[in-house]
N, CA, C and O atoms as a DFTB+ gen file, in Angstrom:
456 C
 N C O
     1  1    -182.183      22.200     116.661
     2  2    -182.661      22.082     115.510
     3  2    -182.282      23.047     114.544
     4  3    -182.975      23.200     113.539
     5  1    -181.340      23.661     114.725
     6  2    -180.602      24.712     114.178
     7  2    -179.588      24.083     113.229
     8  3    -179.256      24.516     112.125
     9  1    -179.043      22.710     114.004
    10  2    -178.101      21.785     112.902
    11  2    -178.749      20.638     112.150
    12  3    -178.088      20.023     111.313
    13  1    -180.444      20.214     112.494
    14  2    -180.770      19.862     111.282
    15  2    -181.321      20.477     110.508
    16  3    -181.991      19.781     109.746
    17  1    -181.379      22.042     110.239
    18  2    -181.869      22.367     109.038
    19  2    -180.745      22.930     108.389
    20  3    -180.796      23.363     107.238
    21  1    -179.526      22.937     109.240
    22  2    -178.035      22.946     108.218
    23  2    -177.822      22.205     107.783
    24  3    -177.717      22.305     106.561
    25  1    -177.585      20.859     108.429
    26  2    -177.947      19.134     107.636
    27  2    -178.606      19.128     106.377
    28  3    -178.138      19.020     105.244
    29  1    -179.377      19.217     106.638
    30  2    -181.077      19.100     105.526
    31  2    -180.719      20.214     104.193
    32  3    -180.747      19.799     103.034
    33  1    -180.475      21.267     104.431
    34  2    -180.565      22.001     103.513
    35  2    -179.480      21.733     102.901
    36  3    -179.620      21.888     101.688
    37  1    -177.813      21.188     103.394
    38  2    -176.543      21.070     102.528
    39  2    -177.026      19.735     101.848
    40  3    -177.530      19.762     100.725
    41  1    -176.882      18.726     102.458
    42  2    -177.811      17.429     101.500
    43  2    -179.039      17.759     100.438
    44  3    -178.907      17.274      99.314
    45  1    -180.114      18.473     100.682
    46  2    -180.628      18.977      99.455
    47  2    -180.159      20.170      98.462
    48  3    -180.823      20.792      97.633
    49  1    -178.700      20.288      98.844
    50  2    -178.509      21.019      97.996
    51  2    -177.321      20.483      97.253
    52  3    -176.949      21.047      96.224
    53  1    -176.470      19.013      97.901
    54  2    -176.201      17.964      97.080
    55  2    -176.965      17.257      96.120
    56  3    -176.473      17.007      95.019
    57  1    -178.060      16.925      96.403
    58  2    -179.089      16.675      95.455
    59  2    -179.171      17.438      94.303
    60  3    -178.887      17.164      93.137
    61  1    -179.655      18.553      94.879
    62  2    -179.420      19.517      93.681
    63  2    -178.466      19.251      92.567
    64  3    -178.591      19.078      91.354
    65  1    -177.298      19.284      93.550
    66  2    -176.153      19.183      92.321
    67  2    -175.382      18.107      91.540
    68  3    -174.380      18.249      90.840
    69  1    -176.173      16.856      91.860
    70  2    -175.981      15.704      91.185
    71  2    -177.224      15.364      90.361
    72  3    -177.160      14.278      89.784
    73  1    -178.351      16.080      90.190
    74  2    -179.348      16.111      89.575
    75  2    -178.566      17.193      88.487
    76  3    -178.016      16.840      87.444
    77  1    -178.635      18.192      88.855
    78  2    -177.904      19.491      87.403
    79  2    -176.596      18.497      86.935
    80  3    -176.865      17.783      85.969
    81  1    -175.598      18.392      87.335
    82  2    -174.411      17.635      87.048
    83  2    -174.800      16.434      86.277
    84  3    -174.205      16.246      85.215
    85  1    -175.567      15.725      86.592
    86  2    -176.002      14.802      86.161
    87  2    -176.375      15.232      84.354
    88  3    -175.692      15.043      83.348
    89  1    -177.476      15.741      84.493
    90  2    -177.957      16.248      82.845
    91  2    -176.729      17.578      82.443
    92  3    -176.827      18.083      81.325
    93  1    -175.979      17.919      83.084
    94  2    -175.177      19.351      82.664
    95  2    -174.284      18.409      81.892
    96  3    -173.995      18.819      80.768
    97  1    -173.809      17.303      82.223
    98  2    -171.924      16.557      81.911
    99  2    -172.894      15.941      80.117
   100  3    -172.278      15.680      79.083
   101  1    -174.323      15.871      80.263
   102  2    -174.342      15.607      78.774
   103  2    -174.625      16.640      77.595
   104  3    -175.051      16.282      76.497
   105  1    -174.367      17.847      77.909
   106  2    -174.753      18.604      76.693
   107  2    -173.652      18.439      75.264
   108  3    -173.800      19.034      74.197
   109  1    -173.097      17.950      75.436
   110  2    -171.726      17.543      74.453
   111  2    -172.560      15.916      74.041
   112  3    -172.332      15.761      72.841
   113  1    -172.956      15.344      74.284
   114  2    -172.836      14.413      74.058
   115  2    -174.673      14.392      72.840
   116  3    -175.724      15.002      73.037
   117  1    -174.324      13.518      71.811
   118  2    -175.109      13.358      70.963
   119  2    -176.482      12.178      71.129
   120  3    -177.522      12.101      70.475
   121  1    -175.886      11.190      72.489
   122  2    -177.238      10.497      72.811
   123  2    -177.348      11.116      74.630
   124  3    -176.304      11.290      75.259
   125  1    -178.354      11.312      75.100
   126  2    -178.809      11.772      75.839
   127  2    -179.571      10.389      77.018
   128  3    -180.541       9.726      76.651
   129  1    -178.950      10.206      78.286
   130  2    -180.043       9.475      79.378
   131  2    -180.323      10.115      80.391
   132  3    -179.822      11.166      80.791
   133  1    -181.482       9.230      81.024
   134  2    -181.469       9.451      82.242
   135  2    -180.524       8.604      83.466
   136  3    -180.812       7.434      83.718
   137  1    -179.751       9.075      83.958
   138  2    -178.491       8.470      84.283
   139  2    -178.814       8.335      86.208
   140  3    -179.861       8.737      86.716
   141  1    -177.658       7.692      87.010
   142  2    -177.937       7.668      88.326
   143  2    -178.279       8.905      88.918
   144  3    -179.139       9.141      89.766
   145  1    -177.360       9.779      88.265
   146  2    -177.014      10.990      89.262
   147  2    -177.842      11.701      89.202
   148  3    -177.912      12.579      90.063
   149  1    -178.718      11.634      88.269
   150  2    -180.065      12.541      87.994
   151  2    -181.392      11.805      88.790
   152  3    -182.229      12.485      89.384
   153  1    -181.450      10.454      88.718
   154  2    -182.639      10.277      89.890
   155  2    -182.250      10.030      91.165
   156  3    -183.162      10.007      91.992
   157  1    -181.167       9.842      91.543
   158  2    -180.681      10.119      93.076
   159  2    -180.818      11.323      93.376
   160  3    -181.349      11.615      94.447
   161  1    -180.358      12.324      92.476
   162  2    -180.230      13.710      92.937
   163  2    -181.883      14.547      93.300
   164  3    -182.208      15.506      94.000
   165  1    -182.632      13.572      92.392
   166  2    -183.884      14.142      92.250
   167  2    -184.422      13.727      93.409
   168  3    -184.672      14.632      94.205
   169  1    -184.807      12.060      93.919
   170  2    -185.255      11.691      94.902
   171  2    -184.861      12.254      96.172
   172  3    -185.631      12.383      97.123
   173  1    -183.150      12.720      96.163
   174  2    -182.667      12.862      97.661
   175  2    -183.041      14.627      97.543
   176  3    -182.806      15.343      98.516
   177  1    -183.693      15.267      96.139
   178  2    -183.905      17.051      96.588
   179  2    -185.187      16.110      97.617
   180  3    -185.022      15.863      98.812
   181  1    -186.045      15.826      97.054
   182  2    -187.726      15.501      97.231
   183  2    -187.843      15.361      98.745
   184  3    -188.611      16.115      99.342
   185  1    -186.937      14.196      99.585
   186  2    -186.526      13.473     100.796
   187  2    -186.475      15.011     101.749
   188  3    -187.281      15.706     102.369
   189  1    -184.940      15.026     101.408
   190  2    -184.751      16.464     102.067
   191  2    -185.489      17.666     102.205
   192  3    -185.698      18.148     103.318
   193  1    -185.943      18.238     101.053
   194  2    -186.888      19.159     100.683
   195  2    -188.078      18.531     102.114
   196  3    -187.815      18.619     103.313
   197  1    -189.231      17.988     101.570
   198  2    -190.008      17.503     102.690
   199  2    -189.161      17.500     104.286
   200  3    -189.597      18.183     105.213
   201  1    -188.513      17.052     104.360
   202  2    -187.993      16.800     105.741
   203  2    -187.409      18.724     106.271
   204  3    -187.740      19.248     107.335
   205  1    -186.771      19.213     105.489
   206  2    -186.556      20.774     105.658
   207  2    -187.860      21.413     106.276
   208  3    -187.990      21.802     107.437
   209  1    -188.810      21.442     105.254
   210  2    -190.305      21.706     105.604
   211  2    -191.127      21.425     106.924
   212  3    -191.992      21.965     107.615
   213  1    -190.435      20.380     106.887
   214  2    -191.095      19.738     108.734
   215  2    -190.034      20.222     109.742
   216  3    -190.577      19.947     110.812
   217  1    -189.122      20.649     109.966
   218  2    -188.124      21.077     109.965
   219  2    -188.364      22.798     110.862
   220  3    -188.499      23.362     111.948
   221  1    -188.276      22.960     109.415
   222  2    -188.874      24.868     109.219
   223  2    -190.551      24.675     110.274
   224  3    -190.884      25.520     111.105
   225  1    -191.104      23.827     110.070
   226  2    -192.367      24.504     110.804
   227  2    -192.248      24.211     112.111
   228  3    -192.852      24.780     113.020
   229  1    -191.467      23.318     112.218
   230  2    -191.325      22.919     113.753
   231  2    -190.677      24.234     114.650
   232  3    -190.938      24.406     115.841
   233  1    -189.786      25.121     113.848
   234  2    -189.377      26.612     114.842
   235  2    -190.395      27.033     114.684
   236  3    -191.068      26.908     113.661
   237  1    -190.745      27.718     115.860
   238  2    -191.636      29.157     116.288
   239  2    -191.407      30.082     115.446
   240  3    -192.370      30.627     114.907
   241  1    -189.625      30.617     115.024
   242  2    -189.728      32.071     114.512
   243  2    -189.588      31.769     113.593
   244  3    -188.571      32.143     113.009
   245  1    -190.562      30.887     112.916
   246  2    -190.076      30.972     111.208
   247  2    -191.078      30.721     110.393
   248  3    -191.450      29.550     110.317
   249  1    -191.794      31.803     109.546
   250  2    -193.114      31.307     108.551
   251  2    -192.200      30.404     107.399
   252  3    -191.025      30.591     107.082
   253  1    -192.920      29.617     107.011
   254  2    -192.990      28.712     105.195
   255  2    -194.214      29.465     104.918
   256  3    -195.237      29.639     105.580
   257  1    -193.720      29.985     103.414
   258  2    -193.741      29.980     102.482
   259  2    -194.876      29.088     102.083
   260  3    -194.637      28.939     100.885
   261  1    -196.257      28.213     102.406
   262  2    -196.539      27.336     101.564
   263  2    -196.624      27.313     100.088
   264  3    -196.167      26.364      99.451
   265  1    -197.359      28.616      99.365
   266  2    -197.129      28.379      97.979
   267  2    -195.851      28.211      97.291
   268  3    -195.652      27.542      96.277
   269  1    -195.023      28.885      97.950
   270  2    -193.747      28.309      97.121
   271  2    -193.068      26.774      97.700
   272  3    -192.097      26.306      97.106
   273  1    -193.583      26.158      98.727
   274  2    -193.362      25.254      99.254
   275  2    -194.189      24.227      97.721
   276  3    -193.648      23.716      96.741
   277  1    -195.120      24.260      97.991
   278  2    -195.999      24.084      97.196
   279  2    -195.576      23.613      95.539
   280  3    -195.688      22.498      95.028
   281  1    -195.094      24.801      94.975
   282  2    -194.772      24.878      93.716
   283  2    -193.009      24.528      93.378
   284  3    -192.599      24.323      92.235
   285  1    -192.246      24.519      94.440
   286  2    -190.949      23.564      94.609
   287  2    -191.212      22.154      94.612
   288  3    -190.387      21.357      94.165
   289  1    -192.400      21.777      95.127
   290  2    -192.364      20.096      95.272
   291  2    -193.220      19.977      94.072
   292  3    -192.742      19.145      93.301
   293  1    -194.279      20.492      93.653
   294  2    -194.693      19.972      92.246
   295  2    -193.641      19.847      91.151
   296  3    -193.595      18.768      90.560
   297  1    -192.718      20.892      90.774
   298  2    -191.705      20.590      90.061
   299  2    -190.909      19.498      90.243
   300  3    -190.547      18.913      89.223
   301  1    -190.441      18.958      91.631
   302  2    -189.875      17.892      91.881
   303  2    -190.246      16.470      91.345
   304  3    -189.680      15.494      90.851
   305  1    -191.525      16.884      91.714
   306  2    -192.359      15.507      91.247
   307  2    -192.879      15.402      90.373
   308  3    -193.796      14.583      90.305
   309  1    -192.432      16.390      89.030
   310  2    -192.898      16.100      87.683
   311  2    -191.563      15.664      87.080
   312  3    -191.581      15.092      85.990
   313  1    -189.858      15.999      88.005
   314  2    -188.928      15.793      87.112
   315  2    -188.772      14.336      88.002
   316  3    -188.002      13.474      87.579
   317  1    -189.339      14.176      88.916
   318  2    -188.678      12.517      89.533
   319  2    -189.567      11.835      88.709
   320  3    -189.268      10.655      88.891
   321  1    -190.300      11.870      88.068
   322  2    -191.741      11.150      87.585
   323  2    -190.845      11.247      86.209
   324  3    -190.017      10.342      86.308
   325  1    -190.671      11.858      85.125
   326  2    -190.016      12.301      84.191
   327  2    -188.667      11.386      83.865
   328  3    -188.465      10.708      82.857
   329  1    -187.716      11.588      85.140
   330  2    -186.968      10.673      85.348
   331  2    -187.292       9.302      85.668
   332  3    -187.020       8.349      84.938
   333  1    -187.824       9.239      86.671
   334  2    -188.107       7.271      86.923
   335  2    -188.729       6.668      85.779
   336  3    -188.526       5.522      85.380
   337  1    -189.632       7.665      85.194
   338  2    -190.122       6.457      83.956
   339  2    -189.472       6.381      82.515
   340  3    -189.977       5.770      81.573
   341  1    -188.178       7.144      82.469
   342  2    -187.472       7.298      81.090
   343  2    -185.495       6.640      82.183
   344  3    -184.335       6.779      81.798
   345  1    -185.901       6.161      83.157
   346  2    -184.290       5.320      83.140
   347  2    -184.070       4.491      82.676
   348  3    -182.869       4.225      82.731
   349  1    -184.803       3.647      82.031
   350  2    -184.053       2.463      81.410
   351  2    -183.844       2.831      80.137
   352  3    -182.816       2.253      79.787
   353  1    -184.357       3.626      79.059
   354  2    -184.337       3.715      78.298
   355  2    -183.023       3.733      77.721
   356  3    -182.178       4.025      78.567
   357  1    -182.541       3.517      76.540
   358  2    -181.246       3.565      75.958
   359  2    -180.749       4.409      75.077
   360  3    -179.719       4.243      74.424
   361  1    -182.230       6.282      75.014
   362  2    -181.674       7.550      74.960
   363  2    -183.328       8.131      75.491
   364  3    -184.413       7.600      75.725
   365  1    -182.805       9.403      75.504
   366  2    -184.001      10.141      75.909
   367  2    -184.407      11.215      74.709
   368  3    -183.439      11.863      74.313
   369  1    -185.384      11.446      74.211
   370  2    -185.362      13.384      73.400
   371  2    -185.154      14.218      73.475
   372  3    -185.839      14.683      74.386
   373  1    -184.452      15.034      73.009
   374  2    -184.042      16.274      73.327
   375  2    -185.049      16.978      73.390
   376  3    -184.616      18.130      73.416
   377  1    -185.890      16.999      73.423
   378  2    -186.795      17.511      74.185
   379  2    -187.093      17.460      75.603
   380  3    -187.276      18.410      76.364
   381  1    -187.122      15.949      75.904
   382  2    -187.117      16.093      77.296
   383  2    -186.359      16.216      78.050
   384  3    -186.611      16.736      79.137
   385  1    -184.900      15.668      77.633
   386  2    -183.654      16.287      78.507
   387  2    -183.740      18.003      78.639
   388  3    -183.423      18.550      79.696
   389  1    -184.267      18.888      77.284
   390  2    -184.009      20.461      77.498
   391  2    -185.290      20.336      78.668
   392  3    -185.139      21.127      79.599
   393  1    -186.315      19.610      78.745
   394  2    -187.228      20.020      79.627
   395  2    -186.753      19.648      81.139
   396  3    -186.945      20.351      82.132
   397  1    -186.212      18.617      81.104
   398  2    -185.105      18.044      82.308
   399  2    -184.778      19.183      83.293
   400  3    -185.159      19.341      84.453
   401  1    -183.701      20.186      82.260
   402  2    -182.684      20.626      82.859
   403  2    -183.123      21.854      82.988
   404  3    -182.630      22.598      83.835
   405  1    -184.149      22.264      82.138
   406  2    -184.997      23.813      82.418
   407  2    -185.778      23.336      83.617
   408  3    -185.729      24.022      84.637
   409  1    -186.240      22.620      83.603
   410  2    -187.400      22.477      84.952
   411  2    -186.400      22.371      86.170
   412  3    -186.943      22.749      87.208
   413  1    -184.884      21.897      86.363
   414  2    -184.225      21.962      87.554
   415  2    -183.874      22.975      87.668
   416  3    -183.515      23.188      88.825
   417  1    -183.730      24.160      86.741
   418  2    -182.934      25.453      86.468
   419  2    -184.596      26.347      87.201
   420  3    -184.562      27.280      88.004
   421  1    -185.727      25.786      86.697
   422  2    -186.682      27.101      87.503
   423  2    -187.018      26.539      89.104
   424  3    -187.387      27.299      89.999
   425  1    -186.838      25.232      89.259
   426  2    -186.833      24.983      90.608
   427  2    -186.163      25.557      91.618
   428  3    -186.579      25.841      92.741
   429  1    -185.057      25.718      91.131
   430  2    -183.928      26.831      91.944
   431  2    -184.555      28.025      91.470
   432  3    -184.892      28.567      92.522
   433  1    -184.825      28.575      90.777
   434  2    -184.939      29.834      90.323
   435  2    -186.274      30.436      91.336
   436  3    -186.381      31.532      91.886
   437  1    -186.845      29.717      91.334
   438  2    -188.215      29.929      92.450
   439  2    -187.466      29.887      94.040
   440  3    -187.770      30.671      94.940
   441  1    -186.259      28.615      94.180
   442  2    -186.257      29.116      95.596
   443  2    -185.295      29.832      96.203
   444  3    -184.958      29.873      97.386
   445  1    -184.709      30.651      94.808
   446  2    -183.934      31.795      95.533
   447  2    -184.618      33.319      95.302
   448  3    -184.697      34.235      96.121
   449  1    -185.150      33.271      93.712
   450  2    -186.067      34.478      93.496
   451  2    -187.418      35.045      93.976
   452  3    -187.758      36.222      93.855
   453  1    -188.367      33.757      94.708
   454  2    -189.753      33.840      95.260
   455  2    -189.830      34.223      96.712
   456  3    -190.924      34.320      97.268
């Protein structure tokens, strides 16, 4: 069970790296888009996050903070929906881009500081 938890956490962090990296790489660009790294990163985070909660729930010595999980999941779903809805646009507004970037950082802040 410990190996499954570590493997899922590893892949979950890779999903964050893809999402965050896909957004940050566009900071200097005039035209911003929802790229494949952002789409696959957020989908990876959602899937591995749900699986990780399942593994943690199965462990008897670990309590899961369901409020934290709910907030993280809600933010992740919002980011995923925004990315999915705008994936084919030739460019996205700066406000949407900054919103995606800030929501991504906020999701990590909830994970670390809650």
